C-alpha positions as CSV (number, residue, x, y, z in Angstrom):
1,M,25.0,251.4,272.7
2,R,23.0,248.3,272.3
3,C,23.4,245.1,270.2
4,Q,20.5,243.4,268.5
5,Q,19.6,241.4,271.6
6,G,19.5,244.5,273.8
7,M,22.9,244.1,275.4
8,R,24.6,247.3,276.2
9,L,28.2,247.8,275.0
10,D,29.9,248.5,278.3
11,E,33.1,250.5,278.1
12,R,34.7,247.9,280.3
13,Y,34.3,245.3,277.4
14,V,36.4,247.4,275.0
15,P,39.8,245.8,275.8
16,Y,38.4,242.4,275.3
17,L,36.6,243.4,272.0
18,Q,39.9,244.9,270.8
19,M,41.7,241.7,271.8
20,A,39.2,239.7,269.8
21,G,39.3,242.0,266.7
22,L,35.6,242.8,267.0
23,Y,35.6,246.3,268.5
24,H,34.7,248.1,265.2
25,L,31.9,245.6,264.6
26,A,30.5,246.3,268.1
27,R,30.6,250.0,267.6
28,L,28.6,249.6,264.4
29,N,25.7,247.9,266.2
30,D,23.9,251.0,267.3
31,R,24.7,253.0,264.2
32,W,23.7,250.6,261.5
33,F,20.7,251.5,259.4
34,R,17.5,249.4,259.3
35,L,17.4,246.6,256.9
36,D,15.6,247.4,253.6
37,E,14.2,243.9,252.8
38,P,12.8,244.8,249.3
39,L,16.2,246.2,248.3
40,V,18.1,243.2,249.7
41,S,15.6,240.7,248.2
42,A,15.8,242.2,244.7
43,F,19.6,241.9,244.8
44,V,19.6,238.4,246.1
45,E,17.5,237.4,243.1
46,R,20.5,238.3,241.0
47,W,22.8,235.9,243.0
48,R,24.1,232.9,241.2
49,P,25.3,230.1,243.5
50,E,27.4,228.5,240.7
51,T,29.7,231.5,240.4
52,H,29.1,233.3,243.8
53,T,28.4,236.5,241.9
54,F,25.5,238.9,241.2
55,H,24.5,238.7,237.6
56,M,23.9,242.4,236.7
57,P,22.9,244.0,233.4
58,F,26.5,245.2,232.9
59,G,28.3,242.0,234.0
60,E,29.1,240.2,237.2
61,C,30.1,241.6,240.6
62,T,30.5,240.3,244.1
63,I,31.3,241.1,247.7
64,T,35.0,240.6,248.5
65,L,37.1,240.2,251.6
66,Q,38.3,243.8,251.0
67,D,34.7,245.0,251.3
68,V,34.3,243.1,254.6
69,A,37.5,244.5,256.0
70,Y,36.7,248.0,254.9
71,Q,33.0,248.1,256.1
72,L,33.1,245.8,259.2
73,G,36.7,246.2,260.3
74,L,37.1,242.5,260.7
75,P,40.4,240.6,260.3
76,V,40.6,238.7,257.1
77,D,43.9,236.9,257.7
78,G,44.6,234.2,260.2
79,H,43.1,230.9,261.2
80,Y,39.9,229.6,259.7
81,V,36.7,229.6,261.8
82,S,34.9,226.3,262.2
83,G,32.8,224.4,264.8
84,C,29.7,222.4,265.6
85,L,26.2,223.5,264.6
86,T,24.3,222.8,267.8
87,D,21.8,225.5,268.8
88,F,22.2,227.2,272.2
89,H,20.1,230.0,273.7
90,E,20.5,231.9,277.0
91,T,19.6,235.3,278.3
92,F,22.5,237.4,279.4
93,G,22.2,240.4,281.8
94,E,24.4,243.4,282.2
95,C,27.6,243.6,284.1
96,P,27.1,245.1,287.6
97,E,28.8,248.3,288.7
98,G,32.0,247.7,290.6
99,A,32.5,244.2,289.3
100,D,35.9,242.7,289.5
101,E,38.0,241.9,286.4
102,A,37.0,238.3,286.3
103,T,33.3,239.2,286.3
104,V,33.8,241.9,283.6
105,R,35.6,239.3,281.5
106,R,32.8,236.9,281.9
107,F,30.2,239.4,280.8
108,A,32.4,240.5,277.9
109,R,32.5,236.9,276.7
110,A,28.7,236.8,276.8
111,Y,28.5,240.1,274.9
112,I,30.9,238.7,272.2
113,M,28.8,235.6,271.9
114,V,25.7,237.6,271.3
115,L,27.6,239.8,268.8
116,L,28.8,236.8,266.8
117,G,25.5,235.0,267.0
118,T,23.2,237.8,266.1
119,Q,25.3,240.3,264.1
120,L,27.5,238.1,261.9
121,F,26.2,234.6,261.9
122,A,22.4,235.0,262.6
123,D,20.0,232.3,261.5
124,K,16.4,232.8,260.4
125,S,15.2,232.7,264.0
126,G,17.1,235.8,264.9
127,N,17.1,234.8,268.6
128,R,19.4,231.8,268.9
129,I,23.1,231.6,269.5
130,H,25.2,228.7,268.3
131,I,27.2,226.8,270.9
132,R,30.0,226.8,268.3
133,W,31.2,230.2,269.6
134,L,31.9,228.9,273.1
135,P,35.4,227.6,272.5
136,Y,36.4,230.9,270.9
137,V,35.1,233.2,273.7
138,A,36.8,230.9,276.2
139,R,40.1,231.9,274.6
140,L,39.7,235.7,274.1
141,E,43.5,236.2,273.7
142,E,43.4,234.0,270.6
143,M,40.3,235.4,268.9
144,G,42.1,238.2,267.1
145,G,44.1,235.5,265.3
146,Y,41.1,234.2,263.4
147,S,39.8,235.3,260.0
148,W,36.4,236.5,261.1
149,G,35.9,238.5,257.9
150,S,36.3,235.3,255.8
151,A,33.8,233.4,258.0
152,A,31.3,236.2,257.8
153,L,31.6,236.5,254.0
154,A,31.3,232.7,253.6
155,W,28.2,232.6,255.8
156,L,26.6,235.4,253.7
157,Y,27.4,233.5,250.5
158,R,25.9,230.3,252.0
159,C,22.7,232.0,253.1
160,M,22.2,233.6,249.7
161,C,22.9,230.3,248.0
162,R,20.2,228.6,250.2
163,V,17.7,231.2,249.1
164,A,18.6,230.8,245.4
165,N,18.6,227.0,245.5
166,R,15.6,226.3,247.8
167,H,13.4,229.3,247.3
168,V,13.6,230.1,251.0
169,V,11.4,233.0,251.9
170,K,13.1,234.4,254.9
171,L,16.7,235.6,254.4
172,A,19.4,235.1,257.1
173,G,23.0,236.0,257.6
174,P,24.9,239.3,257.9
175,L,22.4,241.1,255.6
176,Q,23.6,244.5,256.9
177,L,26.9,243.7,255.2
178,L,25.1,243.1,251.9
179,Q,23.0,246.2,252.2
180,S,26.1,248.3,253.1
181,W,27.9,246.9,250.1
182,I,24.9,247.9,247.9
183,F,25.0,251.4,249.2
184,W,28.7,251.7,248.6
185,Q,28.7,250.2,245.1
186,F,25.6,251.8,243.7
187,S,25.2,255.4,244.7
188,S,21.7,255.6,243.2
189,F,20.5,253.3,246.0
190,R,22.4,255.1,248.7
191,P,20.3,257.1,251.2
192,D,21.3,260.3,252.9
193,G,22.1,259.8,256.6
194,W,22.6,256.1,256.8
195,S,22.3,255.9,260.6
196,D,18.8,257.4,260.3
197,Y,17.7,255.3,257.3
198,N,14.3,253.8,257.8
199,P,12.9,252.3,254.7
200,G,9.6,251.3,256.2
201,V,7.7,248.0,255.9
202,S,4.7,248.9,253.8
203,E,4.1,248.0,250.2
204,K,6.9,245.4,250.1
205,G,5.7,243.8,246.9
206,P,5.6,247.0,244.8
207,R,8.9,248.1,246.2
208,V,10.6,244.8,245.2
209,Q,9.2,245.3,241.7
210,M,10.5,248.8,241.5
211,T,13.9,247.8,242.8
212,R,14.1,245.0,240.2
213,L,13.4,247.6,237.5
214,R,16.1,250.0,238.8
215,I,18.6,247.1,238.9
216,H,17.7,246.1,235.3
217,M,18.5,249.7,234.2
218,L,21.9,249.8,235.9
219,Q,25.0,250.3,233.7
220,A,28.7,250.0,234.4
221,R,29.0,253.8,234.9
222,D,26.6,253.5,237.8
223,V,29.0,251.5,239.8
224,S,31.3,253.3,242.3
225,M,35.0,253.6,241.7
226,H,35.7,251.0,244.4
227,K,33.7,248.4,242.4
228,T,34.3,244.7,242.9
229,F,33.9,243.0,239.6
230,A,34.3,239.2,239.5
């Protein structure tokens, strides 16, 4: 299994990922569907920063911590996540065969940094890792005590608010979480075989317009039973 930056999920990392509360997220990496940008863009247009909700034809709804815990398996209780915003970038290799425990731990830390920096808290560049994660991976035993779910949701909210307020063209943040939420909440947008979902990149403009129309026609009965109304 490989993460977005090409790092393989080595089975020797599993105890450290479980310790950090990020094992389920790591397992999702290779199985998550491709991002459908027209779909996501059309929904983000419905986002209102003043209420942190999507304004839909039938009312308001939003992504909740329950959604994050259910779909990403991230802890939502515990200490808050904070840190500096300095950019940091480095290329990490793969852990050599026969490595001792200290070496495996070091590579596991690198893997977790990439997981956090590219899967949950990605910026628009898509290839930078923030140095803010260094203090956390230095204390793997304490990582499971942080509310990573709250931090991921807050970052998604912030990224969508930036787009809404500044008319930013390129979206950032944990957009797979947003797309997964759309699939779960609105069955009419849900494809068969999520892991093989490949929306393509052609005719983006017409697809955005078509998705806008489909959203405009949504009614309350089109929302799944586990709906998250604001």
